PAKE-89954 format. One record per residue: x, y, z of N, C-alpha, C, O in turn; residue in one letter. Coordinates in nm, 3 decimals. Layout:
BEGIN
R      n_xx      n_yy      n_zz     ca_xx     ca_yy     ca_zz      c_xx      c_yy      c_zz      o_xx      o_yy      o_zz   residu
R         X         Y         Z         X         Y         Z         X         Y         Z         X         Y         Z        A
...
END
This chain:
BEGIN
R      n_xx      n_yy      n_zz     ca_xx     ca_yy     ca_zz      c_xx      c_yy      c_zz      o_xx      o_yy      o_zz   residu
R     0.171     1.171     0.081     0.146     1.033     0.095     0.225     1.005     0.243     0.348     1.012     0.243        X
R     0.148     0.971     0.376     0.176     0.985     0.477     0.310     0.885     0.522     0.340     0.792     0.448        X
R     0.375     0.907     0.626     0.460     0.804     0.663     0.389     0.668     0.720     0.424     0.551     0.705        X
R     0.301     0.711     0.776     0.218     0.603     0.824     0.162     0.489     0.716     0.156     0.366     0.725        X
R     0.124     0.574     0.615     0.076     0.503     0.493     0.182     0.424     0.422     0.158     0.308     0.388        X
R     0.309     0.485     0.395     0.358     0.395     0.323     0.446     0.284     0.437     0.479     0.173     0.395        X
R     0.471     0.315     0.545     0.500     0.201     0.670     0.406     0.072     0.624     0.443    -0.040     0.590        X
R     0.264     0.129     0.635     0.150     0.036     0.619     0.170    -0.078     0.511     0.172    -0.199     0.533        X
R     0.184    -0.014     0.386     0.198    -0.055     0.245     0.340    -0.146     0.239     0.345    -0.248     0.170        X
R     0.409    -0.119     0.287     0.552    -0.194     0.319     0.533    -0.301     0.392     0.605    -0.399     0.373        X
R     0.455    -0.302     0.469     0.451    -0.411     0.595     0.320    -0.526     0.527     0.322    -0.649     0.534        X
R     0.227    -0.451     0.472     0.121    -0.558     0.416     0.133    -0.604     0.272     0.104    -0.721     0.247        X
R     0.176    -0.518     0.167     0.201    -0.548     0.038     0.341    -0.613     0.024     0.437    -0.555     0.076        X
R     0.364    -0.758    -0.059     0.517    -0.799    -0.101     0.541    -0.718    -0.189     0.658    -0.687    -0.214        X
R     0.447    -0.671    -0.250     0.499    -0.581    -0.404     0.563    -0.487    -0.365     0.674    -0.460    -0.410        X
R     0.512    -0.429    -0.286     0.570    -0.267    -0.255     0.720    -0.277    -0.251     0.776    -0.362    -0.182        X
R     0.781    -0.193    -0.324     0.943    -0.137    -0.375     0.964    -0.116    -0.226     0.883    -0.087    -0.137        X
R     1.111    -0.141    -0.225     1.196    -0.110    -0.087     1.205     0.000    -0.043     1.218     0.096    -0.119        X
R     1.199     0.021     0.115     1.164     0.142     0.165     1.315     0.167     0.242     1.383     0.071     0.278        X
R     1.345     0.266     0.255     1.472     0.282     0.347     1.406     0.387     0.437     1.295     0.434     0.412        X
R     1.486     0.425     0.553     1.466     0.473     0.661     1.562     0.589     0.630     1.674     0.574     0.581        X
R     1.504     0.710     0.665     1.637     0.866     0.673     1.540     0.892     0.784     1.417     0.884     0.774        X
R     1.635     0.937     0.936     1.590     0.967     1.013     1.476     0.884     1.075     1.498     0.772     1.120        X
R     1.370     0.933     1.076     1.246     0.875     1.184     1.149     0.879     1.062     1.032     0.901     1.094        X
R     1.169     0.865     0.947     1.044     0.859     0.791     1.149     0.766     0.744     1.267     0.734     0.756        X
R     1.031     0.739     0.678     1.035     0.583     0.577     1.064     0.689     0.448     1.048     0.811     0.444        X
R     1.107     0.606     0.356     1.104     0.649     0.210     1.133     0.587     0.098     1.234     0.517     0.111        X
R     1.078     0.584    -0.027     1.087     0.495    -0.163     1.117     0.606    -0.244     1.082     0.724    -0.250        X
R     1.213     0.510    -0.322     1.276     0.587    -0.480     1.115     0.590    -0.546     1.023     0.511    -0.522        X
R     1.114     0.691    -0.625     1.002     0.747    -0.687     1.004     0.640    -0.809     0.913     0.564    -0.841        X
R     1.138     0.657    -0.871     1.141     0.565    -0.970     1.115     0.462    -0.978     1.070     0.426    -1.087        X
R     1.130     0.358    -0.864     1.082     0.235    -0.817     0.923     0.228    -0.778     0.857     0.126    -0.794        X
R     0.884     0.320    -0.737     0.757     0.313    -0.659     0.629     0.388    -0.771     0.509     0.401    -0.746        X
R     0.692     0.421    -0.873     0.577     0.482    -0.987     0.534     0.374    -1.067     0.420     0.396    -1.109        X
R     0.569     0.294    -1.094     0.521     0.139    -1.168     0.435     0.075    -1.081     0.343     0.010    -1.131        X
R     0.447     0.082    -0.944     0.378     0.002    -0.847     0.221     0.076    -0.861     0.127     0.005    -0.897        X
R     0.200     0.223    -0.832     0.131     0.262    -0.802     0.043     0.297    -0.956    -0.078     0.321    -0.957        X
R     0.107     0.294    -1.045     0.049     0.289    -1.186    -0.053     0.168    -1.220    -0.156     0.170    -1.288        X
R     0.015     0.056    -1.144    -0.041    -0.085    -1.161    -0.111    -0.112    -1.059    -0.158    -0.226    -1.063        X
R    -0.145    -0.033    -0.938    -0.232    -0.057    -0.856    -0.385    -0.014    -0.852    -0.403     0.099    -0.898        X
R    -0.508    -0.087    -0.803    -0.612    -0.050    -0.837    -0.642     0.084    -0.712    -0.615     0.082    -0.592        X
R    -0.685     0.158    -0.768    -0.744     0.251    -0.664    -0.893     0.243    -0.600    -1.001     0.210    -0.649        X
R    -0.854     0.289    -0.464    -0.985     0.233    -0.396    -0.976     0.347    -0.281    -1.001     0.331    -0.161        X
R    -0.938     0.457    -0.341    -0.967     0.591    -0.245    -1.118     0.581    -0.196    -1.206     0.573    -0.282        X
R    -1.146     0.580    -0.078    -1.252     0.634    -0.003    -1.360     0.492     0.000    -1.482     0.487     0.018        X
R    -1.280     0.403    -0.021    -1.400     0.296    -0.013    -1.399     0.213     0.104    -1.301     0.152     0.148        X
R    -1.527     0.216     0.156    -1.571     0.159     0.305    -1.557    -0.014     0.270    -1.616    -0.060     0.173        X
R    -1.492    -0.078     0.338    -1.482    -0.218     0.352    -1.567    -0.239     0.470    -1.590    -0.359     0.489        X
R    -1.615    -0.166     0.546    -1.710    -0.207     0.671    -1.881    -0.278     0.622    -1.946    -0.371     0.670        X
R    -1.913    -0.168     0.489    -2.003    -0.200     0.428    -2.018    -0.285     0.380    -2.137    -0.319     0.381        X
R    -1.936    -0.366     0.315    -1.960    -0.516     0.225    -1.939    -0.616     0.309    -1.877    -0.619     0.415        X
R    -2.025    -0.740     0.221    -2.057    -0.858     0.313    -1.911    -0.932     0.302    -1.841    -0.917     0.202        X
R    -1.864    -1.032     0.439    -1.754    -1.089     0.407    -1.745    -1.170     0.238    -1.851    -1.188     0.176        X
R    -1.646    -1.202     0.194    -1.648    -1.305     0.070    -1.700    -1.429     0.145    -1.692    -1.449     0.266        X
R    -1.762    -1.520     0.035    -1.853    -1.631     0.051    -1.720    -1.747     0.058    -1.624    -1.733    -0.017        X
R    -1.727    -1.828     0.130    -1.619    -1.952     0.152    -1.638    -2.032     0.039    -1.758    -2.049     0.015        X
R    -1.550    -2.093    -0.051    -1.547    -2.169    -0.142    -1.576    -2.328    -0.099    -1.513    -2.354     0.003        X
R    -1.635    -2.412    -0.136    -1.651    -2.540    -0.068    -1.570    -2.605    -0.133    -1.552    -2.723    -0.107        X
END
C-alpha cells in the first residue's frame, strides 16, 4: 500500500489505526491494522463517478 493511500486513510477515516512517521513516510503497526482491514469492505476498482448521488431523506 502506498504512502499516499495510508495518508489518505489516516486523514479521512477516524477508525484507521494510529499512524507514525518514519522519515518522510507514514507507517502503521500491522498488528493494529490487520483487524481494521479485515472488517473493512473491499471496494477495489469501484467507480463512484458512475453512481447517482444518494437521495436526500425528507
